[in-house]
N, C-alpha and C positions, 0 to 999 in steps of 0.2 A: 525432570524439573521444567516447569513451563517456561517459555520465553517471556521476557518482560514485554508488556504491551506498549507500543510507541504509535501514537496517532499519526496517520499518514494521508490526511485528507489532500494536502498538497505536497507534491514531492518535486522540488525545484532542481532542475538540471543546471550545473555550472561547469563550463569547460575548465578543465585542469590547467590549461595552458594560459588563462587569462587572470592575472593577479588582480585586476581591477574588478572583474565580476565576482571573484571570490570575496573581495572585501565587501562589495555591495550586498551579496547574498547574506551576509551576517546581520544586516539591518532589516531584513524582510521577515514578514510574518508567515513563514512556511513551516509545515510540520517536520519536513525532512529536507535536508540538503544533500544531493549527491554530487560529489566532485568527480567529473568524468575523466577517464583516461582513454576512453575507446573512440567512438565515431567522431566526436567534436574535436579531437587532437590529431594533427597530422603525423604520420610515422616519424619524421624527423624531429618532432617536438616532443615525443613522448617521454624521453629522460628528463627533459626540463620540467614537464608537467608533473612527473612524480615528485620532484623537489618542491614544486609549488604546493602540491597537495599536502605533502608531509608538513611543511612549514605552516600551512593554513590549519591543519588539524592540531598541531602543537600549540600554536599561538593565537588562534582565532577565538572569537567570542561566539559560541554556538549554543548558549544556554537555551533549553527548551526545544531544541531541534534534534531529530535523529540525524546522526552523522554517518554518512555512507560514502564509499568510493566505488565507482563502477570500473573495474579493471577490464582489460581486453579479454576476449573469449578464449576458453581453454585450449583451443586448437591453434592459436596464434603463438609466435615466438616471444611476445611481450608478457603474456599472463603470469608466467612464473615470477618474473623479475617484479611485476607490479606488486604481487601479493607479498613476496619476501621483503621488498623495500618499504612498503607502506606499513605492514604490520611490525616489522622490526624497529622502524624509527618512530612509529606513532600509534602503535596498537592499543595503548592504554587510553587513547583519545577517539577510538573508533568503535562505532556500534555495529556496522555491518559491512560486508563485501557484497556488491552487486555483481553477479556474473552473468554476462549477456550471451545470447545465442546458445542457450541450453538445449541440445538436441537429443541428449541421452543421459541416462542416470549416472554414467561413468563421469560426466563433467561435474556433477555436484559431489560426488564421492571423492573426486580428486581434490577438489577444494576443501571439503570437510577434513581429510587426512592431512593436508598441508597445514591447515589452521590449527588441528590438534598438535602437530609437531612444533609449530612455532610457539603455541601458547606454553607448551611444557618447557621448550628451550628458553624462552624469555621470562618465565615466571609469571605469566598472565593467567587470570582465571580461566580454568578449563571450560570450553564451551561459551566463553563470554562474547565472543564475536560472532553475530548472526550472519546468515546468508540470504540474499534475495535472489531469486532465480527468474531471469527474463526469458520468456517463451517467444521465439521469433521465427519459427519454422515448423514444417509438418512433423518432423521427428519429435520435437519437444511437445507438441500437441498430443501426438499419439501416446506418448509416454507420461502424460501429465500426472496421472495418479501415482505412479512410481516415483517420479520427481518430487511431488509434494510430500510423500512419505520417507524420502530418502535420509534425512537427517533431522535431529531435534534442533539443529542450528536454523533451520529454515523459518523465515518470519514472513516473507512475502512471495507471491508469484506475480509477475508483471507481464503484461501483454505488449509486445513491440510490434506495432502495426506496419511499420516501414519495411523492415526486412521480411516480415511475414508476407507482405504483399509481393515482394520480389520473388520469394521462394515459391509462391503459389502462381506466378504468372498473371497475377491480377491486373486488369487494365486501370492502373491507378498511378498517378504522378505526385499526388499530395499526400504527405505522411499524416496519418490519423484521421482522414476523412476529407470530404469535399467533392472527390470524383465519383463516389458511390452513393450519393445521397438520394438517388431516384431509384424507386423499387425496393425489393428486399435487399437488406444490407448483409453481405456475405460474412461479415465479422460476428454477427449475432450468435451463431452457434459456438464460435470461438470464445466469446465472453461468458456464455453459459458453462462451457467446459471448464474454463479456468475458475469460474466462481463456485461451480460444484466441488472441484478438487480442493480449493481453498477452504470452503466451509467443512468438508469432510475431514480435513486434517488440521483444522484449527489454525490456519494462517491467513493473512490478509491478501486480498486481490486488488491489484492496482492497475488501472488503465494507462496506456502510454501516451505519447505526445500528440498534440494537435498543432501542426506546423503553421497554420494560418494565424500568426500571433496577434494580429490586429483585428481579427474577427471574433470578438468577444461573445456575440450571440451564438455564433457557430460553435465556439468552445463550450458555451453553456449547455447547448443541445447534446453535445457528446458526453459532457459530465452527467447530465440527467439520464442519458441512455445507459451509461455504465452503472450509476446508481440504482437504476431500475433492476439490474441483474444482481445487485447486492454487493457491488464493488465498494471498497472501503476509501479510495481516493484515486488521483489522476496526476499525471506528470504536469509540471508547469515549465514552459519554456521562456516565459516573459513575465515580468511583475505584474502586467495588466491582467493575467489570467489567475492570480493568486486569490483575490477576493472571491471569485466565482467558484473555484474549487473548494475553498474553505466553507462557503455557504452551502453548496449543493450537497457536500458530503457530511454536513451536520444535520442533525434532526432539527426541523422547525420547532420553535418553542411550543406552539400549540400541539404538535405531535408528541413532543416529549411529556408534556403535562398529561395529555390524554393516556399515554402509555402507563405512567405512574399511577394515575387514577384507576385504570383498569386493574392493575396489579393489586392495589389496596382494596378495591371493591371485591375482586375475586377471592383474595385472602379472607375477607370478612365473611362474605356469604358461604364460603365452604367451611367455615369454622362453626363450632356449636353455637356461638353467640349469634351467628348470622342465619342459623337455620340448617346448616350443613347441606346446602343445595349446590348442584354442579353447573347449572345454567340459570342465569337470571337476566333481567333487563337492567341496562345502565343507560338512563335516558331513553332514547328511542332505539337502542341497539341491544341485541342479545349478546351476552359474553359467556364463554365457557372455557375450558382448559386450553383449546386452540388459541382463543383470544389472548389468554395470559401468556402463552409462548411467544406470540407475535409481539406482544406488549413488552415482554422482557427483552427481546432483541433490540427494540427501539430504545427502551429505557437504559440498557447497558451502554449503548452508544452515547447517550446523553451523559451518563455518569462518568464515562471515561474522559469526556471533554469538561467535566466539572460544571455542568449546566445546573441551574437552580430552578426548582419548581415554582410556579406562580398560582398553583391551586392545590387543594387538599381534599381527600375523600372524607365526608362525614356521614356516619351511618344513619339510616332513617330514624326519625324521632320516636316512632313506635317501637323500634328495636332497641332503644337505649334505656 
């Protein structure tokens, strides 16, 4: 059974230890909120953060937002208790668990089995809680195809540039960009590998954080770069980044209209009424089956966001 599609143009990171930020997040126009129990929470604060996250899931106003909790990674002493506590106490209010530092398929399989056990024990819908896999090291990237195919629960693959930079000994001190802006960007092939795995297995590809939260132009550049590789969205660390993410990862109205026009025109011209031809001119551009496939990808994105057309295809007068 296919996973429900949840738009993730903007994925807002919220420290689970901050009740104030959790409350504010509920008022923001983010597609996804992930309440973090990992890097943004100090070890001593993790038990209290779990309680905050559970309360927020149960009592918060999250309408229209994908509700996600990032637990600690599978090789830590906190991961098991994170999953058990959150799902046991707020599983019916949870869309996905985000698992960071996925370095091998065993990490995903562990979480999948644990969620199966919890759902059966708690009477929750089997397979109802999805998984988001965060790739942050060479092991995860090397096994990206197996990880992407590991379980039907998987909804997204996320690139974590900070830990990836550290694991690869890259000369970078700014998470998500800034130090490597001159010359070839070593993350380009990483983005392509993740995008290919995501498209192959029907899940979303999400780019990670951009730490220079007040550099909106820089953030836009990195959003556009990820979008060029076919990514579906990007992390948001500050409300000032939200508008950019939502805009960049949404089809421009002109592009959406053109995509629907191509689909209508191609359907008409390949029909008996249109002459059953496979390649025709639409304005000053030739369209064929490949054009229709590209247009369908763009149109599907717009339809999922409930975009409205502002133009329609009209068959030539001589053919009516």
